[in-house]
C-alpha positions as CSV (number, residue, x, y, z in Angstrom):
1,M,16.7,79.9,21.8
2,T,19.1,77.9,19.6
3,I,20.7,74.6,20.4
4,Q,24.3,73.8,19.7
5,Y,25.6,70.2,20.0
6,S,29.2,69.2,20.5
7,K,30.8,67.0,17.9
8,D,30.9,64.1,20.4
9,S,27.2,64.4,21.3
10,L,26.2,64.4,17.6
11,K,28.2,61.2,17.0
12,Y,26.6,59.6,20.1
13,L,23.1,60.4,18.8
14,A,23.9,59.1,15.4
15,K,24.9,55.7,16.8
16,M,21.8,55.2,18.9
17,E,18.5,53.6,17.9
18,R,16.1,56.1,16.2
19,S,13.5,55.8,18.9
20,V,15.9,56.4,21.7
21,A,17.5,59.3,19.9
22,A,14.1,60.8,19.2
23,N,13.3,60.6,23.0
24,I,16.6,62.4,23.8
25,R,16.0,65.1,21.2
26,A,12.4,65.6,22.6
27,A,13.9,66.0,26.1
28,I,16.4,68.5,24.8
29,Q,13.6,70.5,23.2
30,G,12.0,70.6,26.7
31,L,15.1,72.4,28.0
32,T,14.3,75.3,25.7
33,Q,11.0,76.0,27.5
34,S,10.6,78.3,30.5
35,P,10.8,76.7,33.0
36,P,12.8,73.7,31.6
37,L,11.2,70.3,31.7
38,G,12.7,67.1,32.9
39,D,14.8,65.6,35.7
40,I,17.4,68.3,36.0
41,K,20.2,68.8,38.6
42,V,23.1,71.2,38.9
43,M,26.5,69.4,38.4
44,Q,28.7,69.4,41.5
45,G,32.2,70.6,41.0
46,F,31.3,73.0,38.1
47,N,31.0,76.8,38.7
48,D,29.9,77.7,35.2
49,G,26.3,76.6,35.5
50,T,26.7,73.1,34.0
51,M,23.7,70.9,34.5
52,R,22.5,67.4,33.7
53,L,19.3,66.1,32.4
54,R,18.3,62.5,33.0
55,V,16.4,60.6,30.2
56,G,16.1,57.0,31.3
57,K,19.5,55.5,31.6
58,Y,21.0,58.4,29.6
59,R,22.4,61.7,30.9
60,I,22.8,64.9,28.9
61,I,25.3,67.4,30.2
62,Y,24.5,71.0,29.1
63,K,24.6,74.6,30.0
64,Y,23.0,77.9,28.9
65,G,24.9,80.8,27.4
66,K,24.5,83.8,25.1
67,D,25.8,84.5,21.7
68,G,25.2,88.2,21.3
69,D,21.5,88.7,22.0
70,V,20.5,85.1,21.3
71,K,20.2,82.6,24.1
72,V,22.1,79.3,23.3
73,L,21.7,75.9,24.8
74,Y,25.1,74.1,24.6
75,I,24.8,70.3,24.7
76,I,28.2,69.3,26.0
77,E,27.9,65.5,26.2
78,I,25.4,62.6,26.0
79,G,26.0,59.2,27.4
80,T,25.0,56.4,29.8
81,R,25.1,57.0,33.5
82,G,28.1,54.7,33.9
83,D,30.2,56.5,31.3
84,I,29.2,60.2,31.5
85,Y,30.6,61.0,34.9
86,K,34.1,59.6,34.3
């Protein structure tokens, strides 16, 4: 499985402290396992399989997809709880 980050999520990770960014990257790696690890919930109001992962006060919005025969994990957005749902 490959992981594709949106441009905004990469910018957000670059601005964070290294230790927090490392924790978030480790949690994202947990999503590639079967079954996925972490505090995961399906996002309400989305019909395309968009989900969220909670890592402390941060939320990671993501969904699974396919690119040919390869499974892809799309990281759509990363942010704090107060900002991510707006």
